N, CA, C and O atoms as a printed pandas DataFrame, in Angstrom:
     atom_number atom_name residue_name chain_id  residue_number  x_coord  y_coord  z_coord
0              1         N          MET        A               1   85.107  117.995  124.471
1              2        CA          MET        A               1   86.111  117.256  125.188
2              3         C          MET        A               1   85.399  115.765  125.662
3              4         O          MET        A               1   84.328  115.619  126.252
4              5         N          LEU        A               2   86.232  114.853  125.265
5              6        CA          LEU        A               2   85.406  113.703  125.780
6              7         C          LEU        A               2   86.653  113.043  126.674
7              8         O          LEU        A               2   87.546  113.753  127.137
8              9         N          ARG        A               3   86.595  111.429  126.881
9             10        CA          ARG        A               3   87.399  110.709  127.327
10            11         C          ARG        A               3   87.307  109.502  126.720
11            12         O          ARG        A               3   86.231  109.006  126.386
12            13         N          TYR        A               4   88.768  108.805  126.492
13            14        CA          TYR        A               4   89.225  107.285  125.619
14            15         C          TYR        A               4   89.660  107.313  127.063
15            16         O          TYR        A               4   90.034  107.978  128.029
16            17         N          LEU        A               5   89.180  105.465  126.261
17            18        CA          LEU        A               5   90.316  104.578  127.442
18            19         C          LEU        A               5   90.718  103.718  126.344
19            20         O          LEU        A               5   90.170  103.492  125.265
20            21         N          PHE        A               6   91.988  103.210  126.947
21            22        CA          PHE        A               6   93.284  102.823  126.117
22            23         C          PHE        A               6   94.225  101.306  126.821
23            24         O          PHE        A               6   95.329  101.132  127.336
24            25         N          HIS        A               7   92.593  100.119  126.339
25            26        CA          HIS        A               7   93.418   99.187  126.998
26            27         C          HIS        A               7   93.979   98.205  125.591
27            28         O          HIS        A               7   93.558   97.935  124.466
28            29         N          ILE        A               8   95.510   97.796  126.672
29            30        CA          ILE        A               8   95.871   96.360  126.081
30            31         C          ILE        A               8   95.792   95.389  125.855
31            32         O          ILE        A               8   95.627   95.683  124.671
32            33         N          CYS        A               9   95.731   94.135  125.842
33            34        CA          CYS        A               9   95.359   93.216  125.940
34            35         C          CYS        A               9   96.665   92.259  124.913
35            36         O          CYS        A               9   96.719   92.425  123.695
36            37         N          ASP        A              10   97.686   91.235  125.699
37            38        CA          ASP        A              10   98.620   91.474  125.625
38            39         C          ASP        A              10   98.810   89.218  126.176
39            40         O          ASP        A              10   99.827   88.527  126.120
40            41         N          GLY        A              11   97.857   88.944  126.471
41            42        CA          GLY        A              11   97.727   87.878  127.081
42            43         C          GLY        A              11   97.299   88.183  128.336
43            44         O          GLY        A              11   96.744   87.189  128.805
44            45         N          GLU        A              12   97.298   89.023  129.036
45            46        CA          GLU        A              12   96.827   89.442  129.522
46            47         C          GLU        A              12   96.608   91.263  129.968
47            48         O          GLU        A              12   97.517   92.091  130.033
48            49         N          GLU        A              13   94.741   91.565  130.291
49            50        CA          GLU        A              13   94.823   92.479  129.992
50            51         C          GLU        A              13   94.564   93.726  130.590
51            52         O          GLU        A              13   93.765   93.903  131.511
52            53         N          ALA        A              14   95.363   94.722  129.963
53            54        CA          ALA        A              14   95.733   96.008  131.308
54            55         C          ALA        A              14   94.288   96.891  131.258
55            56         O          ALA        A              14   93.709   96.686  130.191
56            57         N          LEU        A              15   94.091   97.145  131.501
57            58        CA          LEU        A              15   92.212   97.799  131.390
58            59         C          LEU        A              15   92.833   99.368  131.919
59            60         O          LEU        A              15   93.595   99.663  132.839
60            61         N          ASP        A              16   92.213  100.093  131.010
61            62        CA          ASP        A              16   92.810  101.582  131.042
62            63         C          ASP        A              16   91.706  102.364  132.313
63            64         O          ASP        A              16   90.499  102.391  132.073
64            65         N          GLU        A              17   92.078  102.782  133.223
65            66        CA          GLU        A              17   90.716  102.848  134.266
66            67         C          GLU        A              17   90.355  104.588  134.571
67            68         O          GLU        A              17   89.459  105.017  135.298
68            69         N          GLN        A              18   91.531  105.533  133.628
69            70        CA          GLN        A              18   91.385  106.510  133.799
70            71         C          GLN        A              18   91.137  107.307  132.930
71            72         O          GLN        A              18   90.289  108.199  132.919
72            73         N          GLY        A              19   92.440  106.782  131.589
73            74        CA          GLY        A              19   91.876  107.576  130.308
74            75         C          GLY        A              19   92.180  109.129  129.703
75            76         O          GLY        A              19   92.478  110.193  130.246
76            77         N          THR        A              20   91.988  108.782  128.527
77            78        CA          THR        A              20   92.767  110.406  128.307
78            79         C          THR        A              20   91.473  110.900  127.437
79            80         O          THR        A              20   90.620  110.228  126.856
80            81         N          VAL        A              21   91.663  112.573  127.576
81            82        CA          VAL        A              21   90.167  113.427  127.045
82            83         C          VAL        A              21   90.958  113.923  125.831
83            84         O          VAL        A              21   92.163  114.034  125.606
84            85         N          LEU        A              22   90.156  114.108  125.324
85            86        CA          LEU        A              22   90.741  114.085  123.658
86            87         C          LEU        A              22   89.568  114.993  122.746
87            88         O          LEU        A              22   88.482  115.135  123.307
88            89         N          ALA        A              23   89.716  115.549  121.513
89            90        CA          ALA        A              23   88.838  116.688  121.333
90            91         C          ALA        A              23   87.513  115.439  120.146
91            92         O          ALA        A              23   86.318  115.552  119.870
92            93         N          SER        A              24   88.479  114.486  119.816
93            94        CA          SER        A              24   87.232  113.941  118.806
94            95         C          SER        A              24   87.793  112.326  118.400
95            96         O          SER        A              24   88.975  112.023  118.557
96            97         N          ARG        A              25   86.987  111.563  117.976
97            98        CA          ARG        A              25   87.381  110.295  117.912
98            99         C          ARG        A              25   88.307  110.165  116.430
99           100         O          ARG        A              25   88.496  109.035  115.979
100          101         N          ASP        A              26   88.547  110.684  116.119
101          102        CA          ASP        A              26   89.443  110.818  114.677
102          103         C          ASP        A              26   90.915  111.001  116.111
103          104         O          ASP        A              26   91.635  110.014  116.263
104          105         N          GLU        A              27   91.140  112.062  116.857
105          106        CA          GLU        A              27   92.451  112.290  117.764
106          107         C          GLU        A              27   92.378  110.808  118.114
107          108         O          GLU        A              27   93.201  110.008  117.668
108          109         N          ALA        A              28   91.159  110.381  119.095
109          110        CA          ALA        A              28   91.885  109.112  120.053
110          111         C          ALA        A              28   92.659  107.906  119.131
111          112         O          ALA        A              28   93.477  107.051  119.470
112          113         N          ARG        A              29   92.066  108.206  117.876
113          114        CA          ARG        A              29   92.381  106.901  116.600
114          115         C          ARG        A              29   93.837  107.625  116.768
115          116         O          ARG        A              29   94.532  107.316  117.736
116          117         N          ALA        A              30   94.371  108.760  115.654
117          118        CA          ALA        A              30   96.067  109.103  115.929
118          119         C          ALA        A              30   96.591  108.392  117.302
119          120         O          ALA        A              30   97.196  107.321  117.254
120          121         N          HIS        A              31   96.300  109.100  118.595
121          122        CA          HIS        A              31   96.510  108.886  119.438
122          123         C          HIS        A              31   96.912  107.292  119.762
123          124         O          HIS        A              31   98.051  107.010  120.133
124          125         N          ALA        A              32   95.810  106.215  119.577
125          126        CA          ALA        A              32   96.005  105.468  119.580
126          127         C          ALA        A              32   97.719  104.168  118.802
127          128         O          ALA        A              32   98.283  103.170  119.252
128          129         N          ILE        A              33   97.884  105.012  117.528
129          130        CA          ILE        A              33   98.556  104.999  116.980
130          131         C          ILE        A              33   99.959  104.945  117.522
131          132         O          ILE        A              33  100.880  104.130  117.539
132          133         N          THR        A              34   99.613  106.750  118.167
133          134        CA          THR        A              34  101.198  107.153  118.932
134          135         C          THR        A              34  101.060  106.646  119.776
135          136         O          THR        A              34  101.665  107.437  120.500
136          137         N          VAL        A              35  100.634  105.638  120.650
137          138        CA          VAL        A              35  100.955  104.831  121.707
138          139         C          VAL        A              35  101.187  103.571  121.541
139          140         O          VAL        A              35  101.333  102.968  122.604
140          141         N          ALA        A              36  101.307  102.724  120.265
141          142        CA          ALA        A              36  101.516  102.003  119.853
142          143         C          ALA        A              36  102.578  101.779  119.481
143          144         O          ALA        A              36  103.245  100.800  119.814
144          145         N          GLY        A              37  102.935  102.713  118.673
145          146        CA          GLY        A              37  104.190  102.581  117.801
146          147         C          GLY        A              37  105.513  103.113  119.044
147          148         O          GLY        A              37  106.719  103.095  118.799
148          149         N          GLU        A              38  104.873  103.564  120.383
149          150        CA          GLU        A              38  106.112  104.049  121.725
150          151         C          GLU        A              38  105.889  102.568  122.643
151          152         O          GLU        A              38  106.700  102.143  123.466
152          153         N          LEU        A              39  104.620  101.938  122.285
153          154        CA          LEU        A              39  104.390  100.466  123.071
154          155         C          LEU        A              39  105.865   99.558  121.917
155          156         O          LEU        A              39  107.019   99.310  122.268
156          157         N          LEU        A              40  105.385   99.355  120.941
157          158        CA          LEU        A              40  106.223   98.765  119.825
158          159         C          LEU        A              40  107.948   99.314  120.140
159          160         O          LEU        A              40  108.594   98.415  120.679
160          161         N          ARG        A              41  108.407  100.049  119.999
161          162        CA          ARG        A              41  109.678  100.267  120.080
162          163         C          ARG        A              41  109.821   99.877  121.368
163          164         O          ARG        A              41  110.731   99.058  121.490
164          165         N          ASP        A              42  109.220  100.177  122.454
165          166        CA          ASP        A              42  109.669   99.961  124.197
166          167         C          ASP        A              42  110.343   98.466  123.949
167          168         O          ASP        A              42  111.533   98.246  124.172
168          169         N          ALA        A              43  109.349   97.402  123.422
169          170        CA          ALA        A              43  109.007   95.988  123.175
170          171         C          ALA        A              43  109.705   95.900  122.054
171          172         O          ALA        A              43  109.139   95.033  121.388
172          173         N          GLY        A              44  110.367   96.198  121.631
173          174        CA          GLY        A              44  111.420   95.827  120.739
174          175         C          GLY        A              44  113.008   95.667  121.426
175          176         O          GLY        A              44  113.592   94.590  121.304
176          177         N          LYS        A              45  113.747   96.985  122.258
177          178        CA          LYS        A              45  114.276   97.252  122.952
178          179         C          LYS        A              45  114.624   96.498  123.610
179          180         O          LYS        A              45  115.837   96.448  123.815
180          181         N          LYS        A              46  113.649   95.446  124.329
181          182        CA          LYS        A              46  113.298   94.450  125.318
182          183         C          LYS        A              46  113.700   92.907  124.571
183          184         O          LYS        A              46  114.243   91.940  125.106
184          185         N          GLY        A              47  113.289   93.039  123.338
185          186        CA          GLY        A              47  113.352   92.349  122.828
186          187         C          GLY        A              47  111.871   90.933  122.527
187          188         O          GLY        A              47  111.643   89.950  123.232
188          189         N          TRP        A              48  111.099   91.408  121.179
189          190        CA          TRP        A              48  109.921   90.820  122.099
190          191         C          TRP        A              48  109.620   89.755  121.314
191          192         O          TRP        A              48  109.970   89.517  120.158
192          193         N          ARG        A              49  108.892   89.099  122.108
193          194        CA          ARG        A              49  108.777   87.305  122.320
194          195         C          ARG        A              49  107.682   86.898  120.808
195          196         O          ARG        A              49  107.977   85.920  120.121
196          197         N          GLY        A              50  106.482   87.755  120.462
197          198        CA          GLY        A              50  106.181   87.791  118.521
198          199         C          GLY        A              50  104.984   86.795  119.233
199          200         O          GLY        A              50  104.527   85.777  118.713
200          201         N          SER        A              51  104.630   87.322  120.466
201          202        CA          SER        A              51  103.106   86.780  120.739
202          203         C          SER        A              51  102.141   87.912  120.389
203          204         O          SER        A              51  102.431   89.092  120.192
204          205         N          GLU        A              52  101.172   87.443  120.356
205          206        CA          GLU        A              52  100.046   88.682  118.925
206          207         C          GLU        A              52   99.480   89.819  121.178
207          208         O          GLU        A              52   99.716   89.604  122.367
208          209         N          TRP        A              53   98.760   90.817  120.379
209          210        CA          TRP        A              53   98.334   91.870  121.008
210          211         C          TRP        A              53   97.952   92.983  120.550
211          212         O          TRP        A              53   98.422   93.585  119.584
212          213         N          ARG        A              54   96.695   93.427  121.541
213          214        CA          ARG        A              54   96.275   94.301  120.373
214          215         C          ARG        A              54   95.952   95.859  121.903
215          216         O          ARG        A              54   95.826   95.876  123.128
216          217         N          LEU        A              55   95.956   96.806  120.850
217          218        CA          LEU        A              55   95.067   98.503  121.591
218          219         C          LEU        A              55   93.786   98.215  121.255
219          220         O          LEU        A              55   93.442   97.462  120.344
220          221         N          GLN        A              56   93.066   98.829  122.009
221          222        CA          GLN        A              56   91.707   98.700  121.992
222          223         C          GLN        A              56   91.038   99.911  122.705
223          224         O          GLN        A              56   91.005  100.072  123.925
224          225         N          VAL        A              57   90.484  100.780  121.719
225          226        CA          VAL        A              57   90.163  102.259  122.299
226          227         C          VAL        A              57   88.402  102.259  122.483
227          228         O          VAL        A              57   87.670  101.869  121.573
228          229         N          THR        A              58   87.927  102.718  123.691
229          230        CA          THR        A              58   86.904  102.702  124.132
230          231         C          THR        A              58   86.620  104.334  124.254
231          232         O          THR        A              58   87.450  105.241  124.216
232          233         N          ASP        A              59   85.243  104.411  124.406
233          234        CA          ASP        A              59   84.444  105.995  124.720
234          235         C          ASP        A              59   83.866  105.272  126.290
235          236         O          ASP        A              59   84.064  104.099  126.607
236          237         N          LEU        A              60   83.455  105.840  126.756
237          238        CA          LEU        A              60   83.485  105.967  128.647
238          239         C          LEU        A              60   81.824  104.861  128.461
239          240         O          LEU        A              60   81.610  104.299  129.536
240          241         N          ALA        A              61   81.019  104.597  127.655
241          242        CA          ALA        A              61   80.162  103.672  127.352
242          243         C          ALA        A              61   80.487  102.660  126.524
243          244         O          ALA        A              61   79.551  102.126  125.929
244          245         N          GLY        A              62   81.862  102.160  126.289
245          246        CA          GLY        A              62   82.433  100.964  126.284
246          247         C          GLY        A              62   82.568  100.830  124.578
247          248         O          GLY        A              62   83.140   99.937  123.954
248          249         N          ALA        A              63   81.967  101.824  124.132
249          250        CA          ALA        A              63   82.208  101.726  122.246
250          251         C          ALA        A              63   82.712  101.450  121.966
251          252         O          ALA        A              63   83.411  101.184  122.943
252          253         N          THR        A              64   83.418  100.997  120.816
253          254        CA          THR        A              64   84.637  100.687  120.324
254          255         C          THR        A              64   84.436  101.605  119.553
255          256         O          THR        A              64   83.554  101.664  118.697
256          257         N          VAL        A              65   85.722  102.848  119.955
257          258        CA          VAL        A              65   86.464  103.492  118.768
258          259         C          VAL        A              65   87.673  103.312  117.400
259          260         O          VAL        A              65   87.684  103.765  116.255
260          261         N          CYS        A              66   88.488  102.556  118.056
261          262        CA          CYS        A              66   88.994  101.330  117.154
262          263         C          CYS        A              66   90.154  100.343  117.666
263          264         O          CYS        A              66   90.784  100.632  118.683
264          265         N          THR        A              67   90.418   99.194  116.954
265          266        CA          THR        A              67   91.654   98.350  117.336
266          267         C          THR        A              67   92.161   97.941  116.731
267          268         O          THR        A              67   91.872   97.202  115.790
268          269         N          LEU        A              68   93.787   98.598  117.393
269          270        CA          LEU        A              68   94.765   97.717  116.333
270          271         C          LEU        A              68   95.658   96.391  117.033
271          272         O          LEU        A              68   95.951   96.285  118.224
272          273         N          ASN        A              69   95.956   95.529  116.044
273          274        CA          ASN        A              69   96.241   94.225  116.866
274          275         C          ASN        A              69   97.685   94.801  115.378
275          276         O          ASN        A              69   97.774   95.482  114.356
276          277         N          PHE        A              70   99.017   93.361  116.850
277          278        CA          PHE        A              70  100.319   93.767  116.491
278          279         C          PHE        A              70  100.391   92.366  116.598
279          280         O          PHE        A              70   99.824   91.941  117.604
280          281         N          LEU        A              71  101.051   91.282  115.683
281          282        CA          LEU        A              71  101.855   90.214  115.307
282          283         C          LEU        A              71  102.775   90.003  115.538
283          284         O          LEU        A              71  102.566   90.447  116.667
284          285         N          VAL        A              72  104.181   89.585  115.606
285          286        CA          VAL        A              72  105.395   89.253  114.662
286          287         C          VAL        A              72  105.515   87.863  114.682
287          288         O          VAL        A              72  105.718   87.245  115.727
288          289         N          GLU        A              73  105.394   87.294  113.505
289          290        CA          GLU        A              73  106.065   86.077  113.288
290          291         C          GLU        A              73  107.580   86.328  112.189
291          292         O          GLU        A              73  107.937   87.124  111.320
292          293         N          ASP        A              74  108.155   85.031  112.923
293          294        CA          ASP        A              74  109.882   85.085  112.810
294          295         C          ASP        A              74  109.654   84.197  111.316
295          296         O          ASP        A              74  108.898   83.230  111.218
296          297         N          GLY        A              75  110.527   84.791  110.149
297          298        CA          GLY        A              75  110.208   83.942  109.335
298          299         C          GLY        A              75  110.928   82.147  109.243
299          300         O          GLY        A              75  112.024   81.945  109.766
300          301         N          SER        A              76  110.527   81.532  108.871
301          302        CA          SER        A              76  111.573   80.134  108.858
302          303         C          SER        A              76  112.557   80.367  108.533
303          304         O          SER        A              76  112.592   81.507  108.068
304          305         N          THR        A              77  113.502   79.862  108.513
305          306        CA          THR        A              77  114.660   79.326  107.804
306          307         C          THR        A              77  115.019   77.615  107.436
307          308         O          THR        A              77  114.915   76.665  108.212
308          309         N          SER        A              78  115.550   77.593  105.727
309          310        CA          SER        A              78  115.437   77.113  105.194
310          311         C          SER        A              78  116.903   76.485  105.099
311          312         O          SER        A              78  117.143   75.597  104.281
């Protein structure tokens, strides 16, 4: 079991200092998708303003496991 950190950057960095213990890098990637889904659901309820944000997963040595990037762009009306 290894500890992975889930950092969020949405104009400001929210660094995960505690981390989550998971069995593997694959499990950390799957957990990142779940966490991102929960964050997107909550942001949608509040009215997401469309700014870009990302969720970066690292191991304790600082190596990046994966990065999930999110951006919502409104369509133009003609």
